[in-house]
C-alpha positions as CSV (number, residue, x, y, z in Angstrom):
1,M,-12.0,-7.4,-15.5
2,S,-11.7,-3.9,-16.0
3,R,-9.0,-1.6,-14.3
4,T,-11.8,-0.2,-12.2
5,Q,-13.0,-3.3,-11.0
6,M,-9.9,-4.5,-10.6
7,N,-9.1,-1.7,-8.0
8,A,-12.1,-2.0,-6.5
9,E,-11.7,-5.6,-5.9
10,A,-8.1,-4.8,-4.6
11,L,-9.0,-1.9,-2.1
12,R,-11.9,-4.3,-0.8
13,I,-9.3,-7.4,-0.1
14,N,-6.9,-5.0,1.3
15,K,-9.4,-3.5,4.1
16,E,-10.0,-7.2,4.7
17,N,-6.7,-8.0,5.2
18,F,-4.8,-4.9,6.5
19,F,-7.8,-3.5,8.7
20,G,-9.3,-6.6,9.8
21,K,-6.5,-9.8,9.9
22,L,-3.3,-7.9,10.7
23,D,-5.1,-5.2,12.4
24,R,-3.1,-2.4,11.2
25,N,-5.4,0.8,11.8
26,Y,-2.9,3.3,11.9
27,C,-0.3,4.4,9.3
28,E,2.8,2.4,9.2
29,S,5.2,5.2,8.7
30,C,4.1,7.6,12.0
31,G,1.2,5.8,13.6
32,V,-1.6,7.8,13.4
33,S,-5.1,6.6,13.1
34,F,-6.8,8.7,11.2
35,G,-6.8,9.5,7.0
36,L,-5.5,6.1,6.3
37,S,-5.1,4.9,2.8
38,F,-3.3,2.4,0.7
39,A,0.2,3.0,-0.8
40,H,1.7,0.7,-3.6
41,R,5.6,0.1,-4.1
42,Q,5.1,1.1,-7.9
43,K,1.6,3.1,-9.3
44,R,-1.4,0.8,-9.2
45,R,-0.9,1.0,-13.1
46,H,2.1,-1.3,-13.2
47,Y,-0.1,-4.0,-11.5
48,R,-1.9,-6.6,-13.8
49,T,-4.0,-8.4,-11.4
50,V,-5.7,-8.0,-8.1
51,K,-3.3,-10.7,-6.4
52,E,-0.1,-8.3,-7.5
53,L,-2.2,-5.3,-6.2
54,T,-3.3,-7.0,-2.6
55,D,0.7,-9.0,-2.1
56,Y,1.6,-7.9,1.2
57,N,5.3,-7.0,-0.2
58,E,3.8,-4.4,-2.4
59,V,1.1,-2.3,-0.2
60,I,1.7,-0.5,2.9
61,V,-1.1,1.5,5.2
62,L,-0.3,5.2,5.4
63,C,-1.6,8.6,6.5
64,L,-2.7,11.3,3.6
65,R,0.2,13.3,4.8
66,E,3.1,10.4,4.1
67,H,1.2,9.2,1.4
68,Q,1.5,12.4,-0.5
69,I,5.4,12.5,0.5
70,I,6.1,9.2,-1.1
71,E,3.8,10.2,-3.7
72,K,5.9,12.9,-5.2
73,S,9.0,11.1,-4.7
74,Q,10.5,7.6,-6.1
75,G,13.3,7.8,-3.7
76,K,11.0,8.4,-0.7
77,T,8.7,5.3,-1.6
78,R,11.8,3.2,-1.9
79,E,13.1,4.4,1.3
80,L,10.1,3.6,2.9
81,F,9.2,0.1,1.3
82,D,12.7,-0.6,1.8
83,R,12.4,0.1,5.6
84,L,8.8,-1.6,6.1
85,R,8.9,-4.2,3.2
86,P,12.6,-5.3,2.6
87,R,12.3,-7.6,-0.3
88,R,13.6,-11.1,0.5
89,D,15.5,-11.2,-3.0
90,K,18.4,-8.8,-2.5
């Protein structure tokens, strides 16, 4: 599966899981319900499988503003994921 196909499949699954099953139709950081996208703990290029790209602990729903904030800062990304998806192995 190409990287493009993998990302498309992960997007489909994340939409189904977060917007459907989990009813997460809002930014998990600020609560707005428009301009939503999926943010990953690491850059997508670090993930090797669709399963990794759709792992609940690796993905959060954010609005565009919040996504842009964490996109520019590893520290802010870490802080947000530690708050919303704390790792169990700590």
